[in-house]
N, CA, C and O atoms as a GROMACS GRO file, in nm:
protein
  480
    1MET      N    1   4.580   1.878  -3.719
    1MET     CA    2   4.549   1.925  -3.585
    1MET      C    3   4.482   1.816  -3.504
    1MET      O    4   4.501   1.697  -3.532
    2GLY      N    5   4.404   1.854  -3.402
    2GLY     CA    6   4.348   1.760  -3.306
    2GLY      C    7   4.256   1.656  -3.366
    2GLY      O    8   4.217   1.663  -3.482
    3ASP      N    9   4.223   1.561  -3.283
    3ASP     CA   10   4.136   1.452  -3.325
    3ASP      C   11   3.990   1.493  -3.316
    3ASP      O   12   3.953   1.583  -3.240
    4VAL      N   13   3.909   1.424  -3.394
    4VAL     CA   14   3.765   1.440  -3.383
    4VAL      C   15   3.718   1.339  -3.279
    4VAL      O   16   3.752   1.221  -3.287
    5SER      N   17   3.641   1.385  -3.183
    5SER     CA   18   3.602   1.297  -3.073
    5SER      C   19   3.498   1.196  -3.117
    5SER      O   20   3.430   1.212  -3.219
    6GLU      N   21   3.487   1.092  -3.039
    6GLU     CA   22   3.376   0.999  -3.055
    6GLU      C   23   3.253   1.069  -2.999
    6GLU      O   24   3.265   1.163  -2.921
    7ASN      N   25   3.136   1.022  -3.040
    7ASN     CA   26   3.015   1.083  -2.987
    7ASN      C   27   3.001   1.045  -2.840
    7ASN      O   28   2.989   0.928  -2.806
    8VAL      N   29   3.003   1.144  -2.754
    8VAL     CA   30   2.994   1.123  -2.610
    8VAL      C   31   2.864   1.185  -2.562
    8VAL      O   32   2.843   1.305  -2.579
    9ALA      N   33   2.777   1.106  -2.503
    9ALA     CA   34   2.650   1.148  -2.442
    9ALA      C   35   2.610   1.291  -2.473
    9ALA      O   36   2.638   1.382  -2.394
   10GLY      N   37   2.544   1.313  -2.584
   10GLY     CA   38   2.490   1.445  -2.614
   10GLY      C   39   2.588   1.538  -2.682
   10GLY      O   40   2.550   1.651  -2.715
   11THR      N   41   2.712   1.496  -2.705
   11THR     CA   42   2.809   1.582  -2.769
   11THR      C   43   2.812   1.550  -2.918
   11THR      O   44   2.817   1.433  -2.956
   12PRO      N   45   2.811   1.652  -3.003
   12PRO     CA   46   2.818   1.626  -3.146
   12PRO      C   47   2.942   1.546  -3.182
   12PRO      O   48   3.048   1.566  -3.123
   13ALA      N   49   2.929   1.455  -3.276
   13ALA     CA   50   3.040   1.367  -3.313
   13ALA      C   51   3.152   1.443  -3.383
   13ALA      O   52   3.268   1.401  -3.375
   14ALA      N   53   3.123   1.553  -3.451
   14ALA     CA   54   3.222   1.622  -3.533
   14ALA      C   55   3.294   1.735  -3.461
   14ALA      O   56   3.326   1.837  -3.522
   15VAL      N   57   3.320   1.720  -3.333
   15VAL     CA   58   3.393   1.822  -3.259
   15VAL      C   59   3.542   1.801  -3.280
   15VAL      O   60   3.594   1.692  -3.257
   16GLU      N   61   3.610   1.905  -3.324
   16GLU     CA   62   3.755   1.896  -3.338
   16GLU      C   63   3.819   1.937  -3.206
   16GLU      O   64   3.786   2.041  -3.149
   17TRP      N   65   3.910   1.854  -3.157
   17TRP     CA   66   3.977   1.878  -3.029
   17TRP      C   67   4.121   1.920  -3.055
   17TRP      O   68   4.190   1.857  -3.134
   18LEU      N   69   4.165   2.026  -2.988
   18LEU     CA   70   4.302   2.075  -3.002
   18LEU      C   71   4.384   2.038  -2.879
   18LEU      O   72   4.347   2.071  -2.766
   19THR      N   73   4.494   1.968  -2.902
   19THR     CA   74   4.584   1.931  -2.792
   19THR      C   75   4.669   2.053  -2.754
   19THR      O   76   4.661   2.158  -2.819
   20MET      N   77   4.748   2.040  -2.650
   20MET     CA   78   4.832   2.152  -2.606
   20MET      C   79   4.923   2.201  -2.719
   20MET      O   80   4.930   2.322  -2.741
   21PRO      N   81   4.993   2.113  -2.792
   21PRO     CA   82   5.075   2.164  -2.902
   21PRO      C   83   4.992   2.238  -3.008
   21PRO      O   84   5.036   2.338  -3.064
   22ASP      N   85   4.870   2.187  -3.035
   22ASP     CA   86   4.780   2.255  -3.129
   22ASP      C   87   4.744   2.394  -3.078
   22ASP      O   88   4.744   2.491  -3.153
   23LEU      N   89   4.714   2.403  -2.948
   23LEU     CA   90   4.676   2.531  -2.888
   23LEU      C   91   4.789   2.632  -2.895
   23LEU      O   92   4.766   2.750  -2.925
   24VAL      N   93   4.912   2.587  -2.869
   24VAL     CA   94   5.028   2.676  -2.879
   24VAL      C   95   5.035   2.735  -3.020
   24VAL      O   96   5.062   2.854  -3.037
   25GLU      N   97   5.011   2.650  -3.120
   25GLU     CA   98   5.017   2.695  -3.260
   25GLU      C   99   4.900   2.786  -3.296
   25GLU      O  100   4.920   2.894  -3.353
   26VAL      N  101   4.778   2.745  -3.263
   26VAL     CA  102   4.658   2.821  -3.301
   26VAL      C  103   4.652   2.956  -3.231
   26VAL      O  104   4.616   3.057  -3.291
   27LEU      N  105   4.689   2.958  -3.103
   27LEU     CA  106   4.684   3.082  -3.026
   27LEU      C  107   4.810   3.166  -3.043
   27LEU      O  108   4.813   3.283  -3.004
   28ASP      N  109   4.914   3.106  -3.102
   28ASP     CA  110   5.043   3.173  -3.119
   28ASP      C  111   5.093   3.228  -2.986
   28ASP      O  112   5.136   3.343  -2.975
   29GLU      N  113   5.086   3.142  -2.885
   29GLU     CA  114   5.128   3.176  -2.748
   29GLU      C  115   5.220   3.066  -2.697
   29GLU      O  116   5.208   2.951  -2.739
   30PRO      N  117   5.312   3.099  -2.606
   30PRO     CA  118   5.396   2.994  -2.546
   30PRO      C  119   5.312   2.903  -2.458
   30PRO      O  120   5.204   2.940  -2.413
   31LEU      N  121   5.363   2.782  -2.433
   31LEU     CA  122   5.292   2.683  -2.355
   31LEU      C  123   5.250   2.736  -2.218
   31LEU      O  124   5.138   2.708  -2.174
   32GLY      N  125   5.335   2.811  -2.152
   32GLY     CA  126   5.302   2.866  -2.020
   32GLY      C  127   5.180   2.956  -2.025
   32GLY      O  128   5.095   2.952  -1.935
   33ARG      N  129   5.169   3.038  -2.129
   33ARG     CA  130   5.053   3.128  -2.145
   33ARG      C  131   4.926   3.046  -2.173
   33ARG      O  132   4.819   3.078  -2.122
   34VAL      N  133   4.938   2.942  -2.254
   34VAL     CA  134   4.823   2.855  -2.284
   34VAL      C  135   4.773   2.790  -2.155
   34VAL      O  136   4.653   2.786  -2.130
   35ARG      N  137   4.866   2.742  -2.074
   35ARG     CA  138   4.827   2.681  -1.945
   35ARG      C  139   4.758   2.783  -1.856
   35ARG      O  140   4.661   2.749  -1.787
   36ARG      N  141   4.805   2.907  -1.856
   36ARG     CA  142   4.743   3.012  -1.776
   36ARG      C  143   4.600   3.040  -1.824
   36ARG      O  144   4.510   3.060  -1.743
   37LEU      N  145   4.580   3.042  -1.956
   37LEU     CA  146   4.445   3.062  -2.011
   37LEU      C  147   4.350   2.953  -1.962
   37LEU      O  148   4.232   2.979  -1.936
   38ILE      N  149   4.401   2.831  -1.951
   38ILE     CA  150   4.318   2.719  -1.902
   38ILE      C  151   4.297   2.733  -1.751
   38ILE      O  152   4.184   2.719  -1.704
   39ASP      N  153   4.403   2.761  -1.677
   39ASP     CA  154   4.392   2.777  -1.531
   39ASP      C  155   4.296   2.889  -1.493
   39ASP      O  156   4.226   2.879  -1.392
   40GLU      N  157   4.292   2.994  -1.574
   40GLU     CA  158   4.207   3.110  -1.544
   40GLU      C  159   4.070   3.100  -1.612
   40GLU      O  160   3.995   3.198  -1.614
   41HIS      N  161   4.038   2.984  -1.669
   41HIS     CA  162   3.907   2.952  -1.726
   41HIS      C  163   3.872   3.028  -1.854
   41HIS      O  164   3.755   3.037  -1.892
   42TYR      N  165   3.973   3.082  -1.922
   42TYR     CA  166   3.946   3.141  -2.053
   42TYR      C  167   3.922   3.030  -2.154
   42TYR      O  168   3.855   3.050  -2.255
   43LEU      N  169   3.978   2.912  -2.127
   43LEU     CA  170   3.956   2.792  -2.206
   43LEU      C  171   3.930   2.677  -2.109
   43LEU      O  172   3.974   2.681  -1.994
   44VAL      N  173   3.861   2.576  -2.157
   44VAL     CA  174   3.835   2.457  -2.076
   44VAL      C  175   3.850   2.336  -2.167
   44VAL      O  176   3.810   2.338  -2.284
   45GLY      N  177   3.907   2.230  -2.111
   45GLY     CA  178   3.930   2.112  -2.192
   45GLY      C  179   3.905   1.984  -2.114
   45GLY      O  180   3.853   1.986  -2.003
   46SER      N  181   3.943   1.874  -2.177
   46SER     CA  182   3.912   1.742  -2.123
   46SER      C  183   4.021   1.642  -2.160
   46SER      O  184   4.094   1.661  -2.258
   47ARG      N  185   4.030   1.536  -2.081
   47ARG     CA  186   4.119   1.425  -2.113
   47ARG      C  187   4.040   1.303  -2.159
   47ARG      O  188   4.091   1.192  -2.155
   48ARG      N  189   3.917   1.321  -2.202
   48ARG     CA  190   3.830   1.207  -2.234
   48ARG      C  191   3.886   1.118  -2.344
   48ARG      O  192   3.851   1.000  -2.350
   49ASN      N  193   3.970   1.169  -2.430
   49ASN     CA  194   4.028   1.088  -2.538
   49ASN      C  195   4.177   1.064  -2.515
   49ASN      O  196   4.250   1.036  -2.611
   50GLY      N  197   4.223   1.074  -2.391
   50GLY     CA  198   4.364   1.051  -2.362
   50GLY      C  199   4.434   1.181  -2.327
   50GLY      O  200   4.434   1.223  -2.212
   51ALA      N  201   4.495   1.244  -2.426
   51ALA     CA  202   4.566   1.370  -2.404
   51ALA      C  203   4.467   1.483  -2.377
   51ALA      O  204   4.357   1.484  -2.431
   52PHE      N  205   4.508   1.578  -2.294
   52PHE     CA  206   4.424   1.694  -2.267
   52PHE      C  207   4.401   1.770  -2.398
   52PHE      O  208   4.494   1.792  -2.475
   53ALA      N  209   4.277   1.809  -2.423
   53ALA     CA  210   4.242   1.882  -2.545
   53ALA      C  211   4.123   1.974  -2.520
   53ALA      O  212   4.044   1.952  -2.428
   54VAL      N  213   4.114   2.076  -2.603
   54VAL     CA  214   4.010   2.178  -2.595
   54VAL      C  215   3.931   2.176  -2.727
   54VAL      O  216   3.992   2.166  -2.834
   55PRO      N  217   3.797   2.185  -2.722
   55PRO     CA  218   3.722   2.195  -2.848
   55PRO      C  219   3.765   2.319  -2.927
   55PRO      O  220   3.772   2.429  -2.872
   56SER      N  221   3.792   2.301  -3.054
   56SER     CA  222   3.840   2.412  -3.138
   56SER      C  223   3.739   2.525  -3.149
   56SER      O  224   3.778   2.640  -3.172
   57VAL      N  225   3.611   2.495  -3.132
   57VAL     CA  226   3.507   2.598  -3.143
   57VAL      C  227   3.517   2.702  -3.031
   57VAL      O  228   3.456   2.808  -3.040
   58PHE      N  229   3.595   2.672  -2.926
   58PHE     CA  230   3.614   2.767  -2.817
   58PHE      C  231   3.714   2.875  -2.852
   58PHE      O  232   3.737   2.967  -2.774
   59ILE      N  233   3.775   2.866  -2.972
   59ILE     CA  234   3.874   2.963  -3.017
   59ILE      C  235   3.823   3.031  -3.143
   59ILE      O  236   3.783   2.965  -3.238
   60VAL      N  237   3.826   3.164  -3.142
   60VAL     CA  238   3.776   3.243  -3.254
   60VAL      C  239   3.886   3.340  -3.296
   60VAL      O  240   3.936   3.418  -3.214
   61ASP      N  241   3.923   3.336  -3.423
   61ASP     CA  242   4.027   3.425  -3.476
   61ASP      C  243   4.155   3.425  -3.393
   61ASP      O  244   4.214   3.530  -3.369
   62GLY      N  245   4.198   3.307  -3.349
   62GLY     CA  246   4.323   3.294  -3.277
   62GLY      C  247   4.320   3.335  -3.132
   62GLY      O  248   4.425   3.350  -3.069
   63HIS      N  249   4.199   3.353  -3.076
   63HIS     CA  250   4.183   3.392  -2.936
   63HIS      C  251   4.070   3.311  -2.873
   63HIS      O  252   3.978   3.269  -2.942
   64PRO      N  253   4.078   3.290  -2.740
   64PRO     CA  254   3.964   3.226  -2.673
   64PRO      C  255   3.838   3.310  -2.693
   64PRO      O  256   3.845   3.433  -2.688
   65LEU      N  257   3.725   3.246  -2.715
   65LEU     CA  258   3.597   3.315  -2.726
   65LEU      C  259   3.576   3.399  -2.600
   65LEU      O  260   3.578   3.346  -2.490
   66SER      N  261   3.557   3.529  -2.615
   66SER     CA  262   3.556   3.620  -2.501
   66SER      C  263   3.445   3.590  -2.400
   66SER      O  264   3.464   3.612  -2.280
   67SER      N  265   3.332   3.541  -2.445
   67SER     CA  266   3.220   3.515  -2.354
   67SER      C  267   3.229   3.378  -2.287
   67SER      O  268   3.145   3.344  -2.205
   68LEU      N  269   3.330   3.298  -2.322
   68LEU     CA  270   3.341   3.163  -2.268
   68LEU      C  271   3.374   3.164  -2.119
   68LEU      O  272   3.315   3.087  -2.043
   69ARG      N  273   3.468   3.248  -2.076
   69ARG     CA  274   3.517   3.244  -1.938
   69ARG      C  275   3.404   3.261  -1.835
   69ARG      O  276   3.392   3.180  -1.744
   70GLY      N  277   3.324   3.364  -1.850
   70GLY     CA  278   3.216   3.388  -1.755
   70GLY      C  279   3.115   3.274  -1.753
   70GLY      O  280   3.063   3.238  -1.648
   71THR      N  281   3.089   3.218  -1.870
   71THR     CA  282   2.995   3.108  -1.880
   71THR      C  283   3.051   2.983  -1.812
   71THR      O  284   2.978   2.912  -1.742
   72VAL      N  285   3.180   2.956  -1.832
   72VAL     CA  286   3.245   2.842  -1.766
   72VAL      C  287   3.237   2.859  -1.614
   72VAL      O  288   3.207   2.763  -1.543
   73ILE      N  289   3.263   2.979  -1.566
   73ILE     CA  290   3.259   3.003  -1.421
   73ILE      C  291   3.119   2.982  -1.366
   73ILE      O  292   3.104   2.923  -1.259
   74VAL      N  293   3.015   3.029  -1.437
   74VAL     CA  294   2.877   3.008  -1.393
   74VAL      C  295   2.847   2.858  -1.384
   74VAL      O  296   2.788   2.812  -1.286
   75LEU      N  297   2.888   2.782  -1.484
   75LEU     CA  298   2.862   2.638  -1.486
   75LEU      C  299   2.941   2.566  -1.376
   75LEU      O  300   2.890   2.474  -1.313
   76GLN      N  301   3.065   2.607  -1.353
   76GLN     CA  302   3.143   2.547  -1.244
   76GLN      C  303   3.079   2.578  -1.109
   76GLN      O  304   3.074   2.493  -1.021
   77ASP      N  305   3.031   2.700  -1.093
   77ASP     CA  306   2.961   2.737  -0.970
   77ASP      C  307   2.835   2.654  -0.950
   77ASP      O  308   2.793   2.629  -0.836
   78ALA      N  309   2.774   2.610  -1.060
   78ALA     CA  310   2.655   2.526  -1.054
   78ALA      C  311   2.691   2.379  -1.026
   78ALA      O  312   2.602   2.294  -1.015
   79GLY      N  313   2.820   2.349  -1.015
   79GLY     CA  314   2.863   2.214  -0.982
   79GLY      C  315   2.903   2.127  -1.099
   79GLY      O  316   2.928   2.008  -1.081
   80PHE      N  317   2.910   2.184  -1.219
   80PHE     CA  318   2.948   2.106  -1.337
   80PHE      C  319   3.097   2.076  -1.336
   80PHE      O  320   3.178   2.161  -1.301
   81THR      N  321   3.133   1.955  -1.376
   81THR     CA  322   3.272   1.922  -1.401
   81THR      C  323   3.308   1.980  -1.538
   81THR      O  324   3.220   2.021  -1.613
   82ASP      N  325   3.437   1.983  -1.570
   82ASP     CA  326   3.478   2.034  -1.701
   82ASP      C  327   3.416   1.952  -1.814
   82ASP      O  328   3.369   2.008  -1.913
   83ASP      N  329   3.415   1.818  -1.800
   83ASP     CA  330   3.353   1.734  -1.904
   83ASP      C  331   3.205   1.766  -1.919
   83ASP      O  332   3.154   1.777  -2.031
   84GLU      N  333   3.135   1.780  -1.807
   84GLU     CA  334   2.991   1.808  -1.812
   84GLU      C  335   2.963   1.944  -1.875
   84GLU      O  336   2.870   1.957  -1.955
   85LEU      N  337   3.041   2.045  -1.841
   85LEU     CA  338   3.013   2.177  -1.898
   85LEU      C  339   3.048   2.182  -2.046
   85LEU      O  340   2.981   2.251  -2.122
   86ILE      N  341   3.152   2.110  -2.087
   86ILE     CA  342   3.182   2.103  -2.231
   86ILE      C  343   3.067   2.036  -2.304
   86ILE      O  344   3.023   2.085  -2.409
   87ASP      N  345   3.018   1.924  -2.251
   87ASP     CA  346   2.905   1.855  -2.314
   87ASP      C  347   2.783   1.947  -2.323
   87ASP      O  348   2.716   1.949  -2.426
   88TRP      N  349   2.754   2.022  -2.216
   88TRP     CA  350   2.639   2.111  -2.216
   88TRP      C  351   2.657   2.222  -2.319
   88TRP      O  352   2.563   2.255  -2.392
   89LEU      N  353   2.775   2.279  -2.327
   89LEU     CA  354   2.800   2.387  -2.423
   89LEU      C  355   2.784   2.341  -2.567
   89LEU      O  356   2.740   2.418  -2.653
   90LEU      N  357   2.820   2.215  -2.595
   90LEU     CA  358   2.819   2.165  -2.732
   90LEU      C  359   2.688   2.101  -2.775
   90LEU      O  360   2.662   2.088  -2.895
   91ALA      N  361   2.605   2.060  -2.679
   91ALA     CA  362   2.480   1.991  -2.712
   91ALA      C  363   2.369   2.090  -2.747
   91ALA      O  364   2.369   2.204  -2.700
   92GLU      N  365   2.277   2.045  -2.830
   92GLU     CA  366   2.161   2.128  -2.862
   92GLU      C  367   2.083   2.157  -2.734
   92GLU      O  368   2.063   2.068  -2.651
   93GLU      N  369   2.041   2.280  -2.718
   93GLU     CA  370   1.961   2.320  -2.602
   93GLU      C  371   1.828   2.374  -2.654
   93GLU      O  372   1.824   2.479  -2.717
   94GLU      N  373   1.722   2.301  -2.628
   94GLU     CA  374   1.591   2.332  -2.684
   94GLU      C  375   1.548   2.477  -2.656
   94GLU      O  376   1.496   2.545  -2.744
   95SER      N  377   1.569   2.523  -2.533
   95SER     CA  378   1.523   2.658  -2.497
   95SER      C  379   1.599   2.768  -2.572
   95SER      O  380   1.549   2.880  -2.584
   96LEU      N  381   1.718   2.738  -2.622
   96LEU     CA  382   1.796   2.836  -2.699
   96LEU      C  383   1.774   2.819  -2.850
   96LEU      O  384   1.803   2.909  -2.928
   97GLY      N  385   1.723   2.702  -2.888
   97GLY     CA  386   1.704   2.673  -3.031
   97GLY      C  387   1.834   2.638  -3.101
   97GLY      O  388   1.839   2.632  -3.224
   98ARG      N  389   1.937   2.615  -3.026
   98ARG     CA  390   2.069   2.577  -3.079
   98ARG      C  391   2.158   2.539  -2.961
   98ARG      O  392   2.112   2.537  -2.847
   99SER      N  393   2.282   2.508  -2.987
   99SER     CA  394   2.372   2.475  -2.876
   99SER      C  395   2.414   2.604  -2.804
   99SER      O  396   2.420   2.710  -2.867
  100PRO      N  397   2.443   2.595  -2.676
  100PRO     CA  398   2.490   2.714  -2.604
  100PRO      C  399   2.615   2.777  -2.668
  100PRO      O  400   2.628   2.899  -2.672
  101ILE      N  401   2.707   2.693  -2.718
  101ILE     CA  402   2.827   2.752  -2.781
  101ILE      C  403   2.789   2.828  -2.907
  101ILE      O  404   2.847   2.933  -2.934
  102ASP      N  405   2.693   2.779  -2.984
  102ASP     CA  406   2.648   2.853  -3.102
  102ASP      C  407   2.584   2.985  -3.061
  102ASP      O  408   2.602   3.086  -3.129
  103ALA      N  409   2.508   2.985  -2.951
  103ALA     CA  410   2.448   3.109  -2.902
  103ALA      C  411   2.557   3.207  -2.857
  103ALA      O  412   2.547   3.327  -2.883
  104LEU      N  413   2.660   3.157  -2.790
  104LEU     CA  414   2.772   3.244  -2.749
  104LEU      C  415   2.843   3.302  -2.871
  104LEU      O  416   2.876   3.420  -2.874
  105LEU      N  417   2.866   3.218  -2.970
  105LEU     CA  418   2.932   3.264  -3.092
  105LEU      C  419   2.850   3.372  -3.164
  105LEU      O  420   2.905   3.458  -3.232
  106ALA      N  421   2.718   3.365  -3.148
  106ALA     CA  422   2.628   3.464  -3.210
  106ALA      C  423   2.611   3.588  -3.122
  106ALA      O  424   2.536   3.679  -3.158
  107GLY      N  425   2.679   3.592  -3.007
  107GLY     CA  426   2.674   3.710  -2.922
  107GLY      C  427   2.562   3.711  -2.819
  107GLY      O  428   2.528   3.817  -2.767
  108HIS      N  429   2.504   3.596  -2.789
  108HIS     CA  430   2.392   3.588  -2.695
  108HIS      C  431   2.435   3.534  -2.559
  108HIS      O  432   2.375   3.439  -2.509
  109LYS      N  433   2.538   3.594  -2.500
  109LYS     CA  434   2.591   3.540  -2.375
  109LYS      C  435   2.493   3.556  -2.259
  109LYS      O  436   2.490   3.472  -2.170
  110SER      N  437   2.413   3.661  -2.258
  110SER     CA  438   2.318   3.681  -2.147
  110SER      C  439   2.217   3.568  -2.139
  110SER      O  440   2.190   3.517  -2.030
  111SER      N  441   2.160   3.529  -2.253
  111SER     CA  442   2.060   3.421  -2.250
  111SER      C  443   2.125   3.288  -2.212
  111SER      O  444   2.062   3.207  -2.143
  112VAL      N  445   2.248   3.265  -2.256
  112VAL     CA  446   2.318   3.141  -2.220
  112VAL      C  447   2.346   3.138  -2.070
  112VAL      O  448   2.323   3.037  -2.004
  113ARG      N  449   2.395   3.248  -2.016
  113ARG     CA  450   2.428   3.251  -1.873
  113ARG      C  451   2.303   3.248  -1.787
  113ARG      O  452   2.303   3.188  -1.679
  114ARG      N  453   2.197   3.311  -1.833
  114ARG     CA  454   2.070   3.305  -1.759
  114ARG      C  455   2.024   3.160  -1.748
  114ARG      O  456   1.982   3.115  -1.642
  115LEU      N  457   2.031   3.088  -1.858
  115LEU     CA  458   1.993   2.946  -1.857
  115LEU      C  459   2.090   2.866  -1.770
  115LEU      O  460   2.047   2.780  -1.693
  116ALA      N  461   2.218   2.892  -1.780
  116ALA     CA  462   2.317   2.818  -1.701
  116ALA      C  463   2.293   2.836  -1.551
  116ALA      O  464   2.313   2.743  -1.474
  117ARG      N  465   2.250   2.954  -1.510
  117ARG     CA  466   2.224   2.979  -1.368
  117ARG      C  467   2.107   2.896  -1.315
  117ARG      O  468   2.098   2.871  -1.194
  118THR      N  469   2.018   2.854  -1.403
  118THR     CA  470   1.903   2.773  -1.359
  118THR      C  471   1.940   2.626  -1.342
  118THR      O  472   1.859   2.548  -1.293
  119LEU      N  473   2.059   2.588  -1.380
  119LEU     CA  474   2.100   2.448  -1.379
  119LEU      C  475   2.157   2.402  -1.245
  119LEU      O  476   2.182   2.283  -1.225
  120ALA      N  477   2.178   2.495  -1.153
  120ALA     CA  478   2.239   2.462  -1.023
  120ALA      C  479   2.151   2.368  -0.943
  120ALA      O  480   2.187   2.330  -0.832
   0.00000   0.00000   0.00000
């Protein structure tokens, strides 16, 4: 599957990135549907390593993490670029005691979004 990224300013080095062909396979959806998921902010990715790719941690049991979309929208409303919001989601956040994505995976979307709203 996707490549492991280089360590980018605050982003963990061991992030697995899924390219579009990887996403089609992992999500078991046609390419058009995968693009729609990205366009509608259910997933967010980056071209930082060349080809467009999405962190694999944003997908749970073959589906986009359900709490990701609202959080992405809050961060975009705060002025974050896709690269910046991915970095923020993956980096340790002292006030949460873990990374925002780990908090979302644990079901704590309210605390993550509350913090994200303060970043504007």
